[in-house]
BALOBA-1460 file (C-alpha; in Angstrom, 3 decimals):
// residues 356
<rec num="1" residu="m" x="0.000" y="0.000" z="0.000"/>
<rec num="2" residu="n" x="1.336" y="3.430" z="-0.977"/>
<rec num="3" residu="t" x="0.469" y="5.850" z="1.823"/>
<rec num="4" residu="g" x="2.294" y="8.764" z="0.180"/>
<rec num="5" residu="i" x="4.319" y="9.393" z="3.340"/>
<rec num="6" residu="d" x="7.851" y="10.492" z="2.536"/>
<rec num="7" residu="t" x="9.007" y="12.391" z="5.636"/>
<rec num="8" residu="a" x="9.171" y="11.734" z="9.364"/>
<rec num="9" residu="v" x="8.983" y="14.853" z="11.545"/>
<rec num="10" residu="i" x="10.445" y="14.157" z="14.986"/>
<rec num="11" residu="v" x="9.101" y="16.544" z="17.634"/>
<rec num="12" residu="r" x="11.026" y="17.093" z="20.839"/>
<rec num="13" residu="s" x="11.040" y="19.649" z="23.640"/>
<rec num="14" residu="k" x="13.848" y="21.130" z="25.691"/>
<rec num="15" residu="t" x="14.896" y="18.954" z="28.600"/>
<rec num="16" residu="r" x="14.909" y="20.291" z="32.140"/>
<rec num="17" residu="y" x="18.701" y="20.476" z="31.950"/>
<rec num="18" residu="e" x="18.549" y="22.560" z="28.751"/>
<rec num="19" residu="q" x="15.986" y="24.891" z="30.299"/>
<rec num="20" residu="l" x="18.169" y="25.437" z="33.357"/>
<rec num="21" residu="v" x="21.300" y="26.133" z="31.302"/>
<rec num="22" residu="a" x="19.347" y="28.517" z="29.052"/>
<rec num="23" residu="r" x="18.017" y="30.334" z="32.113"/>
<rec num="24" residu="f" x="21.395" y="30.720" z="33.855"/>
<rec num="25" residu="n" x="23.618" y="30.913" z="30.732"/>
<rec num="26" residu="t" x="26.115" y="28.230" z="31.803"/>
<rec num="27" residu="k" x="26.097" y="24.760" z="33.297"/>
<rec num="28" residu="s" x="28.112" y="25.877" z="36.312"/>
<rec num="29" residu="q" x="25.706" y="28.717" z="37.127"/>
<rec num="30" residu="a" x="22.748" y="26.339" z="36.795"/>
<rec num="31" residu="a" x="24.426" y="23.786" z="39.079"/>
<rec num="32" residu="f" x="25.223" y="26.510" z="41.606"/>
<rec num="33" residu="y" x="21.619" y="27.729" z="41.673"/>
<rec num="34" residu="v" x="20.082" y="24.271" z="42.073"/>
<rec num="35" residu="t" x="22.504" y="22.999" z="44.713"/>
<rec num="36" residu="q" x="22.444" y="26.184" z="46.783"/>
<rec num="37" residu="n" x="18.640" y="26.184" z="46.846"/>
<rec num="38" residu="q" x="18.650" y="22.562" z="47.984"/>
<rec num="39" residu="m" x="21.200" y="23.229" z="50.696"/>
<rec num="40" residu="q" x="19.434" y="26.339" z="51.981"/>
<rec num="41" residu="f" x="16.117" y="24.521" z="52.141"/>
<rec num="42" residu="k" x="17.594" y="21.592" z="54.049"/>
<rec num="43" residu="a" x="19.366" y="23.975" z="56.405"/>
<rec num="44" residu="k" x="16.003" y="25.518" z="57.264"/>
<rec num="45" residu="m" x="14.667" y="22.025" z="57.899"/>
<rec num="46" residu="g" x="17.262" y="21.459" z="60.593"/>
<rec num="47" residu="k" x="20.059" y="20.046" z="58.441"/>
<rec num="48" residu="k" x="22.388" y="23.005" z="58.516"/>
<rec num="49" residu="s" x="25.691" y="22.915" z="56.718"/>
<rec num="50" residu="d" x="28.496" y="25.450" z="56.673"/>
<rec num="51" residu="i" x="29.144" y="24.681" z="52.987"/>
<rec num="52" residu="q" x="28.945" y="27.535" z="50.487"/>
<rec num="53" residu="m" x="29.865" y="26.430" z="46.968"/>
<rec num="54" residu="t" x="30.899" y="28.829" z="44.282"/>
<rec num="55" residu="p" x="29.672" y="28.288" z="40.714"/>
<rec num="56" residu="s" x="33.122" y="27.036" z="39.691"/>
<rec num="57" residu="q" x="33.191" y="24.542" z="42.586"/>
<rec num="58" residu="a" x="29.730" y="23.318" z="41.667"/>
<rec num="59" residu="a" x="30.885" y="22.310" z="38.191"/>
<rec num="60" residu="s" x="34.434" y="21.303" z="39.040"/>
<rec num="61" residu="g" x="35.813" y="17.854" z="39.656"/>
<rec num="62" residu="s" x="36.474" y="18.758" z="43.302"/>
<rec num="63" residu="a" x="32.749" y="18.777" z="43.911"/>
<rec num="64" residu="a" x="31.883" y="15.979" z="41.523"/>
<rec num="65" residu="a" x="29.053" y="13.650" z="42.381"/>
<rec num="66" residu="a" x="30.255" y="10.667" z="44.390"/>
<rec num="67" residu="p" x="28.516" y="7.768" z="46.123"/>
<rec num="68" residu="m" x="28.405" y="8.211" z="49.880"/>
<rec num="69" residu="h" x="29.139" y="4.744" z="51.195"/>
<rec num="70" residu="a" x="31.951" y="5.748" z="53.554"/>
<rec num="71" residu="v" x="31.613" y="4.754" z="57.182"/>
<rec num="72" residu="g" x="31.955" y="7.589" z="59.678"/>
<rec num="73" residu="p" x="30.661" y="11.127" z="60.202"/>
<rec num="74" residu="v" x="29.226" y="13.050" z="57.255"/>
<rec num="75" residu="t" x="31.618" y="15.882" z="56.469"/>
<rec num="76" residu="p" x="30.713" y="19.210" z="54.784"/>
<rec num="77" residu="k" x="32.511" y="18.048" z="51.633"/>
<rec num="78" residu="m" x="30.422" y="14.860" z="51.546"/>
<rec num="79" residu="r" x="27.270" y="16.946" z="51.864"/>
<rec num="80" residu="a" x="28.402" y="19.124" z="48.952"/>
<rec num="81" residu="n" x="29.019" y="16.042" z="46.825"/>
<rec num="82" residu="k" x="25.549" y="14.731" z="47.593"/>
<rec num="83" residu="e" x="23.927" y="18.044" z="46.711"/>
<rec num="84" residu="l" x="25.717" y="18.161" z="43.363"/>
<rec num="85" residu="s" x="24.715" y="14.570" z="42.640"/>
<rec num="86" residu="e" x="21.121" y="15.771" z="42.705"/>
<rec num="87" residu="f" x="21.903" y="18.258" z="39.923"/>
<rec num="88" residu="s" x="23.613" y="15.498" z="37.977"/>
<rec num="89" residu="a" x="20.213" y="13.793" z="37.750"/>
<rec num="90" residu="y" x="19.183" y="16.574" z="35.350"/>
<rec num="91" residu="e" x="22.241" y="15.845" z="33.208"/>
<rec num="92" residu="e" x="21.594" y="12.101" z="33.235"/>
<rec num="93" residu="e" x="17.975" y="12.617" z="32.184"/>
<rec num="94" residu="h" x="19.129" y="14.952" z="29.386"/>
<rec num="95" residu="e" x="21.664" y="12.431" z="28.132"/>
<rec num="96" residu="k" x="19.093" y="9.608" z="28.047"/>
<rec num="97" residu="i" x="16.544" y="11.682" z="26.151"/>
<rec num="98" residu="t" x="19.151" y="13.007" z="23.716"/>
<rec num="99" residu="r" x="20.410" y="9.479" z="23.086"/>
<rec num="100" residu="a" x="16.857" y="8.252" z="22.499"/>
<rec num="101" residu="i" x="16.203" y="10.991" z="19.946"/>
<rec num="102" residu="g" x="19.458" y="10.208" z="18.133"/>
<rec num="103" residu="d" x="18.723" y="6.469" z="18.048"/>
<rec num="104" residu="v" x="15.220" y="7.007" z="16.661"/>
<rec num="105" residu="q" x="16.539" y="9.503" z="14.111"/>
<rec num="106" residu="d" x="19.160" y="7.006" z="12.909"/>
<rec num="107" residu="a" x="16.675" y="4.143" z="12.653"/>
<rec num="108" residu="v" x="13.921" y="6.083" z="10.885"/>
<rec num="109" residu="s" x="16.343" y="7.754" z="8.455"/>
<rec num="110" residu="k" x="16.776" y="4.326" z="6.819"/>
<rec num="111" residu="l" x="13.081" y="4.493" z="5.849"/>
<rec num="112" residu="l" x="12.270" y="8.170" z="5.294"/>
<rec num="113" residu="k" x="13.624" y="11.682" z="5.180"/>
<rec num="114" residu="v" x="13.808" y="13.000" z="8.741"/>
<rec num="115" residu="k" x="13.270" y="16.491" z="10.132"/>
<rec num="116" residu="l" x="13.841" y="17.419" z="13.780"/>
<rec num="117" residu="l" x="11.400" y="20.002" z="15.160"/>
<rec num="118" residu="d" x="11.557" y="21.725" z="18.551"/>
<rec num="119" residu="r" x="8.297" y="22.152" z="20.426"/>
<rec num="120" residu="d" x="8.797" y="25.956" z="20.440"/>
<rec num="121" residu="y" x="8.240" y="26.049" z="16.661"/>
<rec num="122" residu="l" x="5.109" y="23.883" z="16.511"/>
<rec num="123" residu="s" x="2.699" y="26.774" z="16.163"/>
<rec num="124" residu="s" x="4.500" y="28.174" z="13.108"/>
<rec num="125" residu="y" x="5.478" y="24.919" z="11.390"/>
<rec num="126" residu="i" x="3.352" y="23.805" z="8.428"/>
<rec num="127" residu="f" x="2.980" y="20.039" z="8.348"/>
<rec num="128" residu="s" x="2.538" y="18.267" z="5.016"/>
<rec num="129" residu="k" x="-0.044" y="15.549" z="4.400"/>
<rec num="130" residu="n" x="2.959" y="13.362" z="3.518"/>
<rec num="131" residu="d" x="4.421" y="13.595" z="7.035"/>
<rec num="132" residu="v" x="4.339" y="10.965" z="9.742"/>
<rec num="133" residu="v" x="4.905" y="12.693" z="13.076"/>
<rec num="134" residu="i" x="6.999" y="11.119" z="15.830"/>
<rec num="135" residu="v" x="6.870" y="12.661" z="19.298"/>
<rec num="136" residu="i" x="9.699" y="11.843" z="21.720"/>
<rec num="137" residu="g" x="9.107" y="13.247" z="25.193"/>
<rec num="138" residu="q" x="6.425" y="13.357" z="27.852"/>
<rec num="139" residu="d" x="2.733" y="12.602" z="27.335"/>
<rec num="140" residu="g" x="1.922" y="16.312" z="27.288"/>
<rec num="141" residu="l" x="4.064" y="16.814" z="24.211"/>
<rec num="142" residu="v" x="1.794" y="14.442" z="22.273"/>
<rec num="143" residu="a" x="-1.238" y="16.547" z="23.250"/>
<rec num="144" residu="n" x="0.591" y="19.768" z="22.348"/>
<rec num="145" residu="t" x="1.563" y="18.385" z="18.935"/>
<rec num="146" residu="a" x="-1.721" y="16.731" z="17.946"/>
<rec num="147" residu="k" x="-3.666" y="19.984" z="17.708"/>
<rec num="148" residu="y" x="-1.376" y="21.266" z="14.933"/>
<rec num="149" residu="l" x="-1.935" y="18.232" z="12.707"/>
<rec num="150" residu="e" x="-4.674" y="17.348" z="10.248"/>
<rec num="151" residu="d" x="-4.804" y="13.657" z="9.340"/>
<rec num="152" residu="n" x="-1.150" y="12.887" z="10.046"/>
<rec num="153" residu="p" x="-0.495" y="9.658" z="11.943"/>
<rec num="154" residu="l" x="1.232" y="10.431" z="15.253"/>
<rec num="155" residu="i" x="3.639" y="8.002" z="16.924"/>
<rec num="156" residu="g" x="4.474" y="8.568" z="20.598"/>
<rec num="157" residu="i" x="7.879" y="7.324" z="21.787"/>
<rec num="158" residu="n" x="8.694" y="7.066" z="25.507"/>
<rec num="159" residu="p" x="12.386" y="7.993" z="25.998"/>
<rec num="160" residu="l" x="12.246" y="7.371" z="29.777"/>
<rec num="161" residu="p" x="10.042" y="4.324" z="30.456"/>
<rec num="162" residu="d" x="11.043" y="4.381" z="34.130"/>
<rec num="163" residu="g" x="10.146" y="8.057" z="34.507"/>
<rec num="164" residu="y" x="7.202" y="8.861" z="32.214"/>
<rec num="165" residu="d" x="3.741" y="7.325" z="32.564"/>
<rec num="166" residu="g" x="3.524" y="6.905" z="28.794"/>
<rec num="167" residu="i" x="-0.276" y="6.859" z="28.447"/>
<rec num="168" residu="l" x="0.137" y="8.574" z="25.075"/>
<rec num="169" residu="l" x="3.538" y="6.980" z="24.419"/>
<rec num="170" residu="p" x="2.890" y="3.333" z="23.532"/>
<rec num="171" residu="f" x="6.250" y="2.794" z="21.789"/>
<rec num="172" residu="q" x="9.834" y="2.723" z="22.980"/>
<rec num="173" residu="v" x="13.026" y="3.538" z="21.121"/>
<rec num="174" residu="a" x="13.576" y="-0.077" z="20.078"/>
<rec num="175" residu="t" x="10.102" y="-0.346" z="18.497"/>
<rec num="176" residu="a" x="10.028" y="3.061" z="16.769"/>
<rec num="177" residu="s" x="11.212" y="1.794" z="13.399"/>
<rec num="178" residu="a" x="8.676" y="-1.051" z="13.390"/>
<rec num="179" residu="a" x="5.878" y="1.403" z="14.167"/>
<rec num="180" residu="v" x="6.885" y="3.576" z="11.203"/>
<rec num="181" residu="e" x="7.042" y="0.519" z="8.943"/>
<rec num="182" residu="r" x="3.471" y="-0.426" z="9.897"/>
<rec num="183" residu="v" x="2.309" y="3.117" z="9.098"/>
<rec num="184" residu="l" x="4.022" y="3.008" z="5.698"/>
<rec num="185" residu="a" x="2.432" y="-0.368" z="4.954"/>
<rec num="186" residu="g" x="-1.011" y="0.885" z="5.977"/>
<rec num="187" residu="e" x="-1.150" y="-1.760" z="8.710"/>
<rec num="188" residu="a" x="-0.874" y="0.412" z="11.823"/>
<rec num="189" residu="k" x="-3.635" y="0.432" z="14.410"/>
<rec num="190" residu="i" x="-4.940" y="4.005" z="14.659"/>
<rec num="191" residu="t" x="-6.810" y="5.423" z="17.666"/>
<rec num="192" residu="s" x="-9.072" y="8.357" z="16.812"/>
<rec num="193" residu="v" x="-9.167" y="11.063" z="19.489"/>
<rec num="194" residu="t" x="-11.916" y="13.684" z="19.744"/>
<rec num="195" residu="m" x="-10.647" y="17.254" z="20.104"/>
<rec num="196" residu="a" x="-12.345" y="20.460" z="21.256"/>
<rec num="197" residu="e" x="-12.420" y="23.675" z="19.253"/>
<rec num="198" residu="a" x="-12.781" y="27.313" z="20.305"/>
<rec num="199" residu="l" x="-13.786" y="29.628" z="17.447"/>
<rec num="200" residu="l" x="-13.873" y="33.395" z="18.020"/>
<rec num="201" residu="n" x="-16.134" y="35.871" z="16.249"/>
<rec num="202" residu="d" x="-13.052" y="37.196" z="14.404"/>
<rec num="203" residu="n" x="-12.437" y="33.641" z="13.066"/>
<rec num="204" residu="q" x="-9.413" y="32.906" z="15.249"/>
<rec num="205" residu="r" x="-9.385" y="29.198" z="16.124"/>
<rec num="206" residu="l" x="-7.771" y="27.065" z="18.804"/>
<rec num="207" residu="l" x="-7.876" y="23.274" z="19.131"/>
<rec num="208" residu="a" x="-7.419" y="21.220" z="22.296"/>
<rec num="209" residu="f" x="-6.445" y="17.582" z="22.669"/>
<rec num="210" residu="n" x="-7.165" y="17.478" z="26.433"/>
<rec num="211" residu="d" x="-8.932" y="20.645" z="27.473"/>
<rec num="212" residu="l" x="-9.619" y="24.319" z="26.896"/>
<rec num="213" residu="f" x="-9.393" y="26.956" z="29.614"/>
<rec num="214" residu="v" x="-11.468" y="30.120" z="29.321"/>
<rec num="215" residu="g" x="-10.736" y="32.772" z="31.927"/>
<rec num="216" residu="i" x="-8.345" y="35.479" z="33.011"/>
<rec num="217" residu="r" x="-4.539" y="35.597" z="33.260"/>
<rec num="218" residu="d" x="-4.291" y="36.602" z="36.921"/>
<rec num="219" residu="h" x="-6.142" y="35.436" z="40.026"/>
<rec num="220" residu="s" x="-8.959" y="37.962" z="39.810"/>
<rec num="221" residu="s" x="-12.455" y="36.919" z="38.757"/>
<rec num="222" residu="a" x="-13.196" y="36.077" z="35.153"/>
<rec num="223" residu="r" x="-16.419" y="37.747" z="34.031"/>
<rec num="224" residu="y" x="-18.388" y="36.495" z="31.061"/>
<rec num="225" residu="q" x="-21.807" y="35.512" z="29.795"/>
<rec num="226" residu="i" x="-22.320" y="31.818" z="29.068"/>
<rec num="227" residu="t" x="-25.047" y="30.136" z="27.030"/>
<rec num="228" residu="v" x="-25.563" y="26.354" z="26.994"/>
<rec num="229" residu="q" x="-28.571" y="24.625" z="25.406"/>
<rec num="230" residu="g" x="-30.612" y="27.820" z="25.336"/>
<rec num="231" residu="i" x="-29.878" y="28.885" z="28.938"/>
<rec num="232" residu="t" x="-27.849" y="32.078" z="29.504"/>
<rec num="233" residu="e" x="-26.154" y="33.278" z="32.685"/>
<rec num="234" residu="n" x="-23.678" y="35.953" z="33.738"/>
<rec num="235" residu="h" x="-20.741" y="34.477" z="35.619"/>
<rec num="236" residu="s" x="-17.975" y="35.562" z="37.954"/>
<rec num="237" residu="s" x="-15.599" y="32.636" z="38.421"/>
<rec num="238" residu="s" x="-12.058" y="31.337" z="38.215"/>
<rec num="239" residu="g" x="-12.699" y="30.308" z="34.635"/>
<rec num="240" residu="i" x="-14.134" y="27.367" z="32.702"/>
<rec num="241" residu="i" x="-12.536" y="24.025" z="31.858"/>
<rec num="242" residu="v" x="-13.891" y="22.229" z="28.783"/>
<rec num="243" residu="s" x="-12.545" y="18.679" z="28.618"/>
<rec num="244" residu="t" x="-12.342" y="16.036" z="25.910"/>
<rec num="245" residu="g" x="-12.386" y="12.304" z="26.578"/>
<rec num="246" residu="a" x="-8.587" y="12.226" z="26.492"/>
<rec num="247" residu="g" x="-8.516" y="15.023" z="29.070"/>
<rec num="248" residu="s" x="-11.071" y="13.418" z="31.390"/>
<rec num="249" residu="t" x="-8.282" y="11.802" z="33.445"/>
<rec num="250" residu="g" x="-6.300" y="15.052" z="33.601"/>
<rec num="251" residu="w" x="-7.338" y="18.534" z="34.721"/>
<rec num="252" residu="l" x="-10.999" y="17.524" z="34.817"/>
<rec num="253" residu="s" x="-10.273" y="14.738" z="37.314"/>
<rec num="254" residu="s" x="-8.729" y="17.275" z="39.710"/>
<rec num="255" residu="l" x="-12.035" y="19.161" z="39.768"/>
<rec num="256" residu="y" x="-13.835" y="15.974" z="40.786"/>
<rec num="257" residu="n" x="-11.208" y="15.526" z="43.500"/>
<rec num="258" residu="m" x="-11.884" y="19.050" z="44.771"/>
<rec num="259" residu="a" x="-15.655" y="18.501" z="44.823"/>
<rec num="260" residu="n" x="-15.208" y="15.224" z="46.702"/>
<rec num="261" residu="g" x="-12.803" y="16.796" z="49.177"/>
<rec num="262" residu="i" x="-15.331" y="19.516" z="50.022"/>
<rec num="263" residu="s" x="-18.132" y="16.933" z="50.253"/>
<rec num="264" residu="r" x="-16.131" y="14.774" z="52.660"/>
<rec num="265" residu="f" x="-15.436" y="17.847" z="54.792"/>
<rec num="266" residu="v" x="-19.104" y="18.897" z="54.886"/>
<rec num="267" residu="k" x="-20.966" y="15.566" z="54.737"/>
<rec num="268" residu="g" x="-18.342" y="12.914" z="55.357"/>
<rec num="269" residu="t" x="-18.928" y="11.216" z="51.984"/>
<rec num="270" residu="d" x="-17.817" y="11.622" z="48.380"/>
<rec num="271" residu="l" x="-20.104" y="13.656" z="46.162"/>
<rec num="272" residu="c" x="-19.446" y="12.045" z="42.797"/>
<rec num="273" residu="e" x="-17.273" y="9.548" z="40.981"/>
<rec num="274" residu="a" x="-14.986" y="10.659" z="38.160"/>
<rec num="275" residu="v" x="-15.731" y="8.465" z="35.159"/>
<rec num="276" residu="p" x="-13.091" y="8.548" z="32.401"/>
<rec num="277" residu="l" x="-14.604" y="9.083" z="28.963"/>
<rec num="278" residu="p" x="-13.544" y="7.193" z="25.827"/>
<rec num="279" residu="w" x="-10.995" y="9.074" z="23.736"/>
<rec num="280" residu="d" x="-13.349" y="8.992" z="20.752"/>
<rec num="281" residu="t" x="-16.377" y="10.198" z="22.719"/>
<rec num="282" residu="s" x="-18.855" y="12.500" z="21.010"/>
<rec num="283" residu="q" x="-19.194" y="14.643" z="24.138"/>
<rec num="284" residu="l" x="-17.336" y="17.449" z="25.874"/>
<rec num="285" residu="v" x="-17.558" y="18.102" z="29.614"/>
<rec num="286" residu="y" x="-17.494" y="21.645" z="30.989"/>
<rec num="287" residu="v" x="-16.929" y="22.712" z="34.594"/>
<rec num="288" residu="v" x="-16.997" y="26.260" z="35.961"/>
<rec num="289" residu="r" x="-14.283" y="26.735" z="38.577"/>
<rec num="290" residu="e" x="-15.350" y="28.463" z="41.803"/>
<rec num="291" residu="p" x="-18.538" y="30.106" z="40.482"/>
<rec num="292" residu="f" x="-19.587" y="33.062" z="42.644"/>
<rec num="293" residu="k" x="-23.268" y="33.782" z="43.261"/>
<rec num="294" residu="s" x="-24.329" y="37.410" z="43.612"/>
<rec num="295" residu="k" x="-26.955" y="39.896" z="42.409"/>
<rec num="296" residu="r" x="-25.126" y="40.062" z="39.088"/>
<rec num="297" residu="s" x="-23.797" y="36.512" z="38.704"/>
<rec num="298" residu="q" x="-25.450" y="33.106" z="38.651"/>
<rec num="299" residu="t" x="-24.258" y="29.528" z="39.228"/>
<rec num="300" residu="g" x="-26.855" y="27.326" z="37.525"/>
<rec num="301" residu="l" x="-24.552" y="26.420" z="34.636"/>
<rec num="302" residu="a" x="-21.745" y="25.105" z="36.847"/>
<rec num="303" residu="a" x="-21.120" y="21.838" z="34.984"/>
<rec num="304" residu="g" x="-22.519" y="19.755" z="32.175"/>
<rec num="305" residu="m" x="-21.999" y="18.091" z="28.817"/>
<rec num="306" residu="i" x="-22.484" y="19.051" z="25.209"/>
<rec num="307" residu="g" x="-22.717" y="16.629" z="22.320"/>
<rec num="308" residu="q" x="-22.032" y="16.576" z="18.612"/>
<rec num="309" residu="g" x="-23.651" y="19.575" z="16.940"/>
<rec num="310" residu="e" x="-24.030" y="21.488" z="20.228"/>
<rec num="311" residu="e" x="-21.888" y="24.346" z="21.489"/>
<rec num="312" residu="i" x="-21.067" y="26.519" z="24.457"/>
<rec num="313" residu="v" x="-21.228" y="30.239" z="23.645"/>
<rec num="314" residu="i" x="-19.157" y="32.501" z="25.901"/>
<rec num="315" residu="e" x="-19.048" y="36.290" z="25.610"/>
<rec num="316" residu="s" x="-16.181" y="38.005" z="27.399"/>
<rec num="317" residu="l" x="-17.008" y="40.774" z="29.867"/>
<rec num="318" residu="m" x="-13.336" y="41.308" z="30.754"/>
<rec num="319" residu="p" x="-11.789" y="44.608" z="29.568"/>
<rec num="320" residu="t" x="-8.252" y="43.138" z="29.740"/>
<rec num="321" residu="n" x="-6.362" y="39.921" z="30.495"/>
<rec num="322" residu="g" x="-9.031" y="37.550" z="29.206"/>
<rec num="323" residu="v" x="-7.564" y="34.418" z="27.586"/>
<rec num="324" residu="i" x="-8.375" y="31.049" z="26.089"/>
<rec num="325" residu="f" x="-5.572" y="28.474" z="26.098"/>
<rec num="326" residu="s" x="-5.438" y="24.753" z="25.462"/>
<rec num="327" residu="d" x="-3.780" y="21.726" z="27.023"/>
<rec num="328" residu="g" x="-2.185" y="23.724" z="29.818"/>
<rec num="329" residu="v" x="0.115" y="25.643" z="27.462"/>
<rec num="330" residu="q" x="-0.377" y="29.299" z="28.321"/>
<rec num="331" residu="q" x="1.942" y="30.453" z="25.532"/>
<rec num="332" residu="d" x="-0.579" y="29.207" z="22.927"/>
<rec num="333" residu="f" x="-3.579" y="31.403" z="23.589"/>
<rec num="334" residu="l" x="-6.282" y="33.593" z="22.146"/>
<rec num="335" residu="e" x="-6.979" y="37.027" z="23.595"/>
<rec num="336" residu="f" x="-10.485" y="36.987" z="25.071"/>
<rec num="337" residu="n" x="-11.432" y="40.500" z="26.076"/>
<rec num="338" residu="s" x="-14.680" y="42.487" z="25.990"/>
<rec num="339" residu="g" x="-16.366" y="42.124" z="22.615"/>
<rec num="340" residu="a" x="-14.950" y="38.666" z="21.941"/>
<rec num="341" residu="i" x="-17.384" y="35.759" z="21.636"/>
<rec num="342" residu="a" x="-16.187" y="32.145" z="21.670"/>
<rec num="343" residu="r" x="-18.089" y="29.143" z="20.363"/>
<rec num="344" residu="i" x="-16.777" y="25.930" z="21.876"/>
<rec num="345" residu="r" x="-17.671" y="22.599" z="20.310"/>
<rec num="346" residu="i" x="-16.343" y="19.262" z="19.127"/>
<rec num="347" residu="a" x="-13.780" y="19.840" z="16.397"/>
<rec num="348" residu="e" x="-14.129" y="18.297" z="12.983"/>
<rec num="349" residu="t" x="-10.403" y="17.513" z="13.123"/>
<rec num="350" residu="r" x="-9.484" y="14.409" z="15.096"/>
<rec num="351" residu="a" x="-6.083" y="13.304" z="16.309"/>
<rec num="352" residu="r" x="-4.824" y="10.009" z="14.852"/>
<rec num="353" residu="l" x="-2.578" y="8.229" z="17.341"/>
<rec num="354" residu="v" x="-0.689" y="5.147" z="16.237"/>
<rec num="355" residu="s" x="-1.378" y="2.607" z="18.984"/>
<rec num="356" residu="g" x="-0.154" y="-0.638" z="17.509"/>
């Protein structure tokens, strides 16, 4: 079978080590910051040490990580070594992920042309219908990538099986090439995932794999008018979460946990049970966070579902700082200030995850 696929786009994100080095300019400055914070915290917890490492000491061999198996009292130098060993965990994680990306790149390059794409450029990259997309990273990176695709098959690779849950990462480095081969042969098992869509009255559009957040940037009240199934209310709240089936075990589940925690405090029993939805469900769940009841705001539309062909209409009543973002990524957002109207519904586009 000729699928027409000729390119593999490998998507990765910066590791924690890379983010620290970018923030502090050098490895030694990053090590100094992390280790000093750890030492100061432990000192406050009753484990005081008279050690003060300089940035050069933090990255030098004299303070290199070393196993602490020696018998006898723990010296200040031993404490310093232990603190630095905790920073070395960032380096080790970085090396494993980098090695995984290189191994997948080498294996897949025997089958297709390969492009490496950093997560920071997802929003501006134009994917071709002839691309198979390979995500190597955490589960969240799969969600962040899926909303920029059309019908491209997406393969999730878990570079740290001992560290990442891998719910959206069914493949490992060793099986990456076989997964691509099944896609090329048209024999891959594809899981269809329902996504949510927010469409503004100026035609700006945002997709969500897990969930959409509609609210305000800071911790003040979000003010808006909401209409669901012919009922309209004015709200003052901490914002609205609209969840897909894939997101029903994520942010949405924490709202169930909050409701149950309050119920146990007040009544001694749980209020409701969080039921995960199928990834291909034809429903979206919405929950209003901390709705406030007053003379000008109502709370009747605090939670509910909408189905295929239905929508939630939200009109912003926020002069500034109103936003809509998806999948927990606040950098990918739509301005949602007074005059903006959002229609939220099930998207026509569906994510296509390779699952076998």
